[in-house]
C-alpha positions as CSV (number, residue, x, y, z in Angstrom):
1,M,-8.8,-5.2,-6.1
2,A,-5.9,-7.6,-5.6
3,D,-8.2,-10.6,-6.0
4,A,-9.6,-9.2,-9.2
5,R,-6.1,-8.6,-10.6
6,Q,-5.1,-12.1,-9.6
7,D,-8.2,-13.6,-11.3
8,T,-7.4,-11.7,-14.5
9,M,-3.8,-12.9,-14.4
10,H,-5.0,-16.5,-14.0
11,S,-7.5,-16.2,-16.8
12,K,-4.7,-15.2,-19.2
13,A,-2.2,-17.8,-18.1
14,P,-1.8,-21.1,-20.0
15,L,-3.6,-24.1,-18.5
16,L,-0.2,-25.8,-17.9
17,E,3.2,-24.3,-17.8
18,V,6.3,-26.4,-17.2
19,S,9.4,-24.3,-16.7
20,G,13.0,-25.5,-16.5
21,L,11.9,-28.8,-14.9
22,V,14.8,-31.0,-13.7
23,A,13.4,-34.2,-12.1
24,G,13.9,-37.9,-11.6
25,Y,14.1,-40.6,-9.0
26,G,16.4,-41.4,-6.1
27,G,18.6,-38.4,-6.7
28,A,19.1,-39.1,-10.4
29,S,17.8,-36.6,-12.9
30,I,15.9,-37.9,-15.9
31,L,14.4,-34.7,-17.1
32,N,16.9,-31.9,-18.0
33,G,15.4,-28.5,-18.0
34,V,12.1,-29.3,-19.8
35,S,9.9,-26.2,-20.6
36,F,6.6,-26.0,-22.5
37,R,3.1,-24.5,-22.3
38,L,-0.3,-25.9,-23.0
39,E,-3.2,-23.5,-23.5
40,A,-6.7,-24.4,-22.3
41,G,-8.6,-26.5,-24.9
42,Q,-5.4,-27.6,-26.6
43,S,-3.9,-31.1,-26.8
44,L,-0.3,-32.3,-26.9
45,A,1.3,-35.4,-28.3
46,L,4.3,-36.4,-26.1
47,L,6.7,-38.5,-28.2
48,G,10.0,-40.1,-27.9
49,R,11.8,-43.5,-27.9
50,N,11.6,-45.8,-24.9
51,G,13.5,-44.3,-22.0
52,A,13.4,-40.8,-23.3
53,G,11.6,-39.5,-20.2
54,K,8.0,-39.3,-21.3
55,S,6.4,-41.2,-18.4
56,T,8.7,-39.3,-16.0
57,L,7.5,-36.0,-17.4
58,I,3.9,-37.1,-16.8
59,A,4.8,-38.2,-13.3
60,S,6.5,-34.9,-12.7
61,I,3.4,-32.9,-13.7
62,L,1.5,-35.0,-11.2
63,G,4.1,-34.4,-8.5
64,L,5.2,-38.0,-8.3
65,T,9.0,-37.5,-8.9
66,E,11.9,-35.9,-7.1
67,R,12.2,-32.4,-8.4
68,H,15.6,-30.8,-8.5
69,A,14.8,-27.5,-10.3
70,G,12.0,-25.8,-12.2
71,R,8.3,-25.2,-11.7
72,V,4.9,-26.5,-12.7
73,L,2.0,-24.0,-12.9
74,L,-1.7,-24.8,-13.5
75,A,-3.8,-21.9,-14.8
76,G,-1.1,-19.5,-13.5
77,V,-1.0,-21.0,-10.0
78,D,2.3,-22.5,-8.9
79,V,1.6,-26.1,-7.8
80,T,5.2,-27.2,-7.7
81,N,5.1,-27.9,-3.9
82,L,1.6,-29.4,-3.8
83,R,1.1,-33.1,-3.2
84,P,-0.2,-35.3,-6.0
85,D,-3.7,-35.5,-4.5
86,Q,-3.8,-31.7,-4.2
87,R,-2.9,-31.3,-7.9
88,A,-5.5,-33.9,-8.9
89,T,-8.4,-31.9,-7.4
90,H,-7.0,-28.3,-7.6
91,A,-9.7,-25.8,-8.0
92,V,-8.2,-23.9,-11.0
93,G,-7.0,-26.9,-13.0
94,A,-7.7,-30.4,-11.7
95,V,-5.5,-33.1,-13.4
96,G,-6.9,-36.5,-14.4
97,W,-4.4,-39.3,-15.0
98,V,-4.7,-42.6,-17.0
99,P,-1.5,-44.5,-16.2
100,Q,0.1,-47.1,-18.3
101,E,-0.8,-49.8,-15.7
102,R,-4.5,-48.5,-15.7
103,N,-4.6,-49.1,-11.9
104,I,-8.4,-49.8,-11.7
105,F,-9.7,-51.3,-8.5
106,K,-10.0,-55.0,-9.5
107,S,-12.0,-56.0,-6.4
108,L,-14.7,-53.3,-7.0
109,T,-17.4,-53.3,-9.6
110,V,-17.3,-51.0,-12.6
111,E,-19.8,-48.6,-11.0
112,E,-17.9,-48.7,-7.7
113,N,-14.7,-47.8,-9.5
114,L,-16.4,-44.7,-10.8
115,T,-18.2,-43.6,-7.6
116,A,-15.1,-44.2,-5.5
117,I,-13.2,-41.7,-7.6
118,A,-16.1,-39.2,-7.3
119,R,-15.8,-39.4,-3.5
120,T,-12.1,-38.4,-3.4
121,G,-12.8,-34.7,-3.8
122,A,-13.7,-34.4,-7.5
123,R,-14.6,-31.0,-8.8
124,P,-18.2,-30.4,-9.8
125,G,-18.7,-30.6,-13.5
126,P,-20.3,-32.4,-16.4
127,W,-18.8,-35.9,-15.9
128,T,-21.0,-38.2,-13.9
129,V,-21.5,-41.9,-13.8
130,A,-24.4,-41.6,-16.3
131,R,-22.3,-39.5,-18.7
132,V,-19.4,-42.0,-18.5
133,F,-21.8,-44.8,-19.3
134,Q,-23.1,-42.8,-22.2
135,L,-19.6,-42.5,-23.6
136,F,-18.8,-46.1,-22.9
137,P,-22.1,-48.1,-23.3
138,Q,-20.2,-51.4,-23.0
139,L,-19.2,-50.4,-19.5
140,E,-22.8,-49.7,-18.6
141,G,-23.7,-53.3,-19.6
142,R,-21.0,-54.5,-17.2
143,R,-21.6,-52.0,-14.4
144,G,-22.0,-54.8,-11.9
145,N,-18.9,-56.7,-13.0
146,L,-15.7,-56.6,-11.0
147,G,-12.7,-54.9,-12.5
148,S,-10.9,-58.3,-12.6
149,Q,-13.6,-59.6,-14.9
150,L,-13.1,-57.0,-17.6
151,S,-11.0,-57.4,-20.7
152,G,-7.9,-55.3,-21.2
153,G,-9.7,-52.9,-23.5
154,E,-12.6,-52.6,-21.0
155,Q,-10.1,-51.9,-18.2
156,Q,-8.6,-49.1,-20.3
157,L,-12.0,-47.6,-20.9
158,L,-12.8,-47.8,-17.2
159,A,-9.4,-46.1,-16.4
160,I,-10.3,-43.2,-18.7
161,G,-13.8,-43.1,-17.2
162,R,-12.4,-42.9,-13.7
163,A,-10.1,-40.0,-14.7
164,L,-13.1,-38.1,-16.2
165,M,-15.0,-38.5,-12.9
166,L,-12.6,-35.9,-11.4
167,N,-13.9,-33.4,-14.0
168,P,-10.4,-32.5,-14.9
169,A,-9.2,-29.4,-16.7
170,L,-6.3,-31.5,-18.0
171,L,-6.2,-35.2,-18.9
172,L,-2.9,-37.1,-18.9
173,L,-2.9,-40.4,-20.9
174,D,0.2,-42.6,-20.7
175,E,0.4,-45.1,-23.5
176,P,-3.4,-45.6,-23.8
177,L,-3.2,-48.0,-26.7
178,E,-0.4,-50.2,-25.2
179,G,-1.2,-54.0,-25.2
180,L,-4.6,-53.6,-26.9
181,A,-5.8,-55.6,-29.9
182,P,-6.0,-53.4,-33.1
183,L,-9.8,-53.1,-33.1
184,I,-9.9,-52.2,-29.4
185,A,-7.0,-49.8,-29.8
186,A,-8.9,-48.0,-32.6
187,Q,-12.0,-47.7,-30.3
188,V,-9.9,-46.2,-27.5
189,L,-8.2,-43.8,-29.9
190,D,-11.6,-42.7,-31.2
191,V,-12.7,-42.0,-27.6
192,V,-9.6,-39.9,-27.0
193,R,-10.3,-38.1,-30.2
194,K,-13.9,-37.3,-29.1
195,L,-12.7,-36.0,-25.8
196,I,-10.2,-33.7,-27.4
197,K,-12.1,-32.6,-30.5
198,D,-15.7,-32.8,-29.5
199,E,-15.5,-32.1,-25.7
200,G,-12.6,-29.6,-26.0
201,L,-10.8,-31.3,-23.1
202,S,-7.1,-30.4,-22.8
203,A,-4.9,-33.5,-22.9
204,I,-1.4,-34.7,-23.1
205,V,-1.1,-38.1,-24.8
206,V,2.0,-40.3,-24.5
207,E,2.0,-42.8,-27.4
208,Q,4.4,-45.0,-29.3
209,H,2.1,-44.9,-32.4
210,A,3.3,-41.4,-33.4
211,R,1.1,-40.9,-36.5
212,K,-2.1,-42.0,-34.8
213,V,-1.7,-39.5,-32.0
214,L,-0.5,-36.7,-34.2
215,E,-3.8,-37.0,-36.2
216,I,-5.9,-36.1,-33.2
217,T,-3.7,-33.6,-31.3
218,D,-2.8,-29.9,-31.8
219,Q,0.8,-29.7,-30.7
220,A,3.7,-32.2,-30.3
221,I,7.0,-32.4,-28.5
222,I,9.7,-35.0,-28.9
223,L,11.9,-36.0,-26.0
224,E,15.4,-37.4,-26.2
225,R,17.4,-38.2,-23.0
226,G,15.1,-36.1,-20.9
227,S,15.3,-33.0,-23.1
228,I,12.9,-31.5,-25.7
229,V,14.6,-31.9,-29.1
230,H,11.7,-30.9,-31.4
231,A,8.4,-28.9,-30.9
232,A,5.9,-28.2,-33.6
233,S,2.2,-28.4,-34.5
234,S,1.1,-32.0,-34.8
235,I,0.0,-31.4,-38.4
236,D,3.5,-30.0,-39.3
237,L,5.2,-33.0,-37.7
238,L,2.8,-35.4,-39.4
239,H,3.9,-34.1,-42.7
240,R,7.6,-34.3,-41.9
241,P,8.4,-38.0,-42.0
242,E,12.2,-37.3,-42.0
243,E,11.8,-35.6,-38.6
244,L,9.8,-38.6,-37.2
245,D,12.4,-41.0,-38.6
246,A,15.3,-39.1,-37.2
247,H,14.0,-39.0,-33.7
248,L,11.6,-41.9,-33.5
249,G,12.5,-44.2,-36.4
250,V,8.8,-44.2,-37.5
251,G,8.9,-41.8,-40.5
252,G,6.9,-43.9,-42.9
253,R,4.4,-45.4,-40.5
């Protein structure tokens, strides 16, 4: 009976709950009591100026920072004290991460990058090498190429593909459009939109191009100096340029 009650509790819990999180690096706190929830199947735009704490929040969800207070729960399970690799493959809510630096294996081929991730303890699920190649046909054409031989845009697509190979319940994307030419950035944004809207994958997207990410996400939060200063639906924030301008300086863009 206890197990049944626990399963029911987990099924009703949000996919991700961050509660009173205070975290940073080397003893210094960058996040100051951050709290928010993300329901399964929902997406979140994480906005803020440079240095606001966006990447630190992503790193803290992954367990990569020094936590001073607060908790992180996945599907109702407290993962606060789990190692990053344990969070990435957690049975109730595996987390896939596409970092700013992409971090692909440049000495491995495209296909080896994907299969290497699959061997790290990925959950069973719909995402396979074949399915990733279906989503990214240009990668299939370069499946035998080394990571170092790919363009910046192709490396970003491969980084997303590697994260999908974990069959995550939650996908974290940190500045996925950074450094990409406009046409390639539009392609990457369309892929993210398909994953969120068509595949129903829960995601948190950190992005400097606020309007672009607000158009494809459900909810949005704005960070300033490590604290949430605004939270709203993405569509509401999209239609409040004065709010965007006040916190991000991008009201008209």
